[in-house]
DOMAR-693288 format. One record per residue: residue number from 1; x negated, y, z of N, C-alpha, C in turn; residue in three letters. Coordinates in nm, 2 decimals. Atoms other than C-alpha are relative to their C-alpha. Example, Ala and Ser with C-alpha at 12.3 -4.5 7.8 and 13.67 -1.06 7.14 Angstrom:
REM residues 2
<1,<-0.09,-0.12,0.00>,<-1.23,-0.45,0.78>,<-0.09,0.12,0.00>,"ALA">;
<2,<0.09,-0.11,0.00>,<-1.37,-0.11,0.71>,<0.08,0.11,0.08>,"SER">;
This chain:
REM residues 60
<1,<0.05,0.04,0.13>,<4.29,5.11,3.51>,<-0.15,0.02,0.00>,"UNK">;
<2,<0.14,-0.01,0.00>,<3.93,5.04,3.46>,<-0.05,0.04,-0.14>,"UNK">;
<3,<0.05,-0.04,0.12>,<3.71,5.18,3.19>,<-0.09,-0.11,-0.05>,"UNK">;
<4,<0.08,0.10,0.06>,<3.54,4.95,2.95>,<-0.13,0.06,-0.06>,"UNK">;
<5,<0.13,-0.05,0.05>,<3.17,5.01,2.87>,<-0.02,-0.05,-0.15>,"UNK">;
<6,<0.01,0.04,0.14>,<3.17,5.01,2.49>,<-0.14,-0.04,-0.04>,"UNK">;
<7,<0.14,0.04,0.03>,<2.79,4.99,2.47>,<-0.03,-0.14,0.04>,"UNK">;
<8,<0.03,0.14,-0.05>,<2.78,4.67,2.68>,<0.08,-0.10,-0.08>,"UNK">;
<9,<-0.08,0.09,0.09>,<3.06,4.52,2.47>,<-0.06,-0.02,-0.13>,"UNK">;
<10,<0.07,0.01,0.13>,<2.88,4.60,2.15>,<-0.13,-0.08,0.01>,"UNK">;
<11,<0.12,0.09,-0.02>,<2.56,4.44,2.29>,<0.04,-0.14,0.00>,"UNK">;
<12,<-0.04,0.14,-0.01>,<2.75,4.13,2.38>,<0.05,-0.06,-0.14>,"UNK">;
<13,<-0.04,0.04,0.14>,<2.91,4.11,2.03>,<-0.12,-0.02,-0.09>,"UNK">;
<14,<0.12,0.01,0.07>,<2.57,4.16,1.88>,<-0.07,-0.13,0.03>,"UNK">;
<15,<0.06,0.13,-0.04>,<2.44,3.86,2.08>,<0.08,-0.11,-0.06>,"UNK">;
<16,<-0.08,0.11,0.06>,<2.73,3.65,1.96>,<-0.03,-0.01,-0.15>,"UNK">;
<17,<0.03,0.00,0.14>,<2.65,3.75,1.60>,<-0.14,-0.07,-0.02>,"UNK">;
<18,<0.13,0.07,0.02>,<2.29,3.64,1.65>,<0.01,-0.15,0.02>,"UNK">;
<19,<-0.03,0.14,-0.02>,<2.41,3.31,1.79>,<0.06,-0.06,-0.12>,"UNK">;
<20,<-0.06,0.05,0.12>,<2.63,3.27,1.48>,<-0.10,-0.02,-0.11>,"UNK">;
<21,<0.10,0.01,0.10>,<2.34,3.34,1.25>,<-0.09,-0.11,0.02>,"UNK">;
<22,<0.08,0.11,-0.03>,<2.14,3.08,1.42>,<0.07,-0.13,-0.02>,"UNK">;
<23,<-0.08,0.12,0.03>,<2.42,2.83,1.35>,<0.05,-0.07,0.12>,"UNK">;
<24,<-0.05,0.07,-0.12>,<2.52,2.75,1.71>,<0.15,0.05,0.02>,"UNK">;
<25,<-0.14,-0.04,0.00>,<2.90,2.79,1.65>,<0.07,-0.02,0.13>,"UNK">;
<26,<-0.06,0.03,-0.12>,<3.00,2.62,1.97>,<-0.04,0.11,0.11>,"UNK">;
<27,<0.05,-0.10,-0.10>,<2.79,2.86,2.19>,<0.06,0.14,-0.03>,"UNK">;
<28,<-0.06,-0.13,0.04>,<2.92,3.16,1.99>,<0.14,0.01,0.04>,"UNK">;
<29,<-0.14,0.00,-0.04>,<3.28,3.06,2.04>,<0.01,0.01,0.15>,"UNK">;
<30,<-0.01,0.00,-0.15>,<3.22,3.00,2.41>,<-0.03,0.14,0.05>,"UNK">;
<31,<0.04,-0.14,-0.04>,<3.05,3.34,2.45>,<0.12,0.10,-0.03>,"UNK">;
<32,<-0.11,-0.09,0.03>,<3.35,3.51,2.28>,<0.11,-0.03,0.09>,"UNK">;
<33,<-0.10,0.03,-0.10>,<3.59,3.33,2.51>,<-0.03,0.06,0.14>,"UNK">;
<34,<0.04,-0.07,-0.12>,<3.39,3.45,2.81>,<0.02,0.15,0.00>,"UNK">;
<35,<-0.01,-0.14,0.02>,<3.38,3.80,2.68>,<0.15,0.04,0.00>,"UNK">;
<36,<-0.15,-0.02,0.01>,<3.76,3.79,2.61>,<0.06,0.00,0.15>,"UNK">;
<37,<-0.06,0.01,-0.13>,<3.84,3.67,2.96>,<-0.05,0.11,0.10>,"UNK">;
<38,<0.05,-0.11,-0.08>,<3.61,3.93,3.12>,<0.07,0.13,-0.03>,"UNK">;
<39,<-0.07,-0.12,0.04>,<3.77,4.21,2.92>,<0.15,0.00,0.05>,"UNK">;
<40,<-0.13,0.01,-0.05>,<4.12,4.09,3.01>,<0.01,0.01,0.15>,"UNK">;
<41,<0.01,-0.01,-0.15>,<4.02,4.06,3.38>,<-0.02,0.15,0.04>,"UNK">;
<42,<0.03,-0.14,-0.03>,<3.89,4.42,3.37>,<0.13,0.08,-0.03>,"UNK">;
<43,<-0.12,-0.07,0.04>,<4.22,4.53,3.21>,<0.11,-0.04,0.09>,"UNK">;
<44,<-0.10,0.04,-0.09>,<4.42,4.35,3.47>,<0.11,-0.09,-0.07>,"UNK">;
<45,<-0.09,0.08,0.07>,<4.59,4.13,3.21>,<-0.03,-0.15,0.03>,"UNK">;
<46,<0.03,0.14,-0.01>,<4.64,3.76,3.25>,<-0.03,-0.06,-0.13>,"UNK">;
<47,<0.05,0.07,0.12>,<4.51,3.51,2.99>,<0.10,-0.10,-0.06>,"UNK">;
<48,<-0.09,0.10,0.05>,<4.83,3.34,2.89>,<0.04,0.05,-0.14>,"UNK">;
<49,<-0.03,-0.04,0.14>,<4.91,3.34,2.51>,<0.14,0.05,-0.01>,"UNK">;
<50,<-0.14,-0.04,0.02>,<5.28,3.39,2.57>,<0.02,0.15,0.02>,"UNK">;
<51,<-0.01,-0.14,-0.02>,<5.22,3.74,2.69>,<-0.06,0.09,-0.10>,"UNK">;
<52,<0.07,-0.08,0.11>,<5.01,3.85,2.39>,<0.08,-0.01,-0.13>,"UNK">;
<53,<-0.06,0.01,0.13>,<5.08,3.88,2.03>,<-0.01,-0.14,-0.05>,"UNK">;
<54,<0.01,0.14,0.06>,<5.16,3.56,1.83>,<-0.13,0.00,-0.08>,"UNK">;
<55,<0.12,0.02,0.08>,<4.85,3.42,1.66>,<0.04,0.00,-0.15>,"UNK">;
<56,<-0.02,0.01,0.14>,<4.81,3.46,1.29>,<-0.01,-0.14,-0.05>,"UNK">;
<57,<0.00,0.13,0.05>,<4.85,3.15,1.08>,<-0.14,-0.06,-0.01>,"UNK">;
<58,<0.13,0.05,0.01>,<4.47,3.12,1.03>,<-0.07,-0.02,0.13>,"UNK">;
<59,<0.07,0.02,-0.13>,<4.39,3.12,1.40>,<0.04,-0.13,0.06>,"UNK">;
<60,<-0.02,0.13,-0.06>,<4.36,2.80,1.58>,<0.04,0.01,0.14>,"UNK">;
């Protein structure tokens, strides 16, 4: 099991927030997808939705 660097994750989230404030929603979403896949890879989990929790009705 790997440890996740909370400071690095917080910095990446802060960058995504800056991108959102700038109005570039496509880039912000893409950055979140990349961050998610990296975190799942560090955790050793695969990226299939069937293995995770069902999405809430407001999630696309």
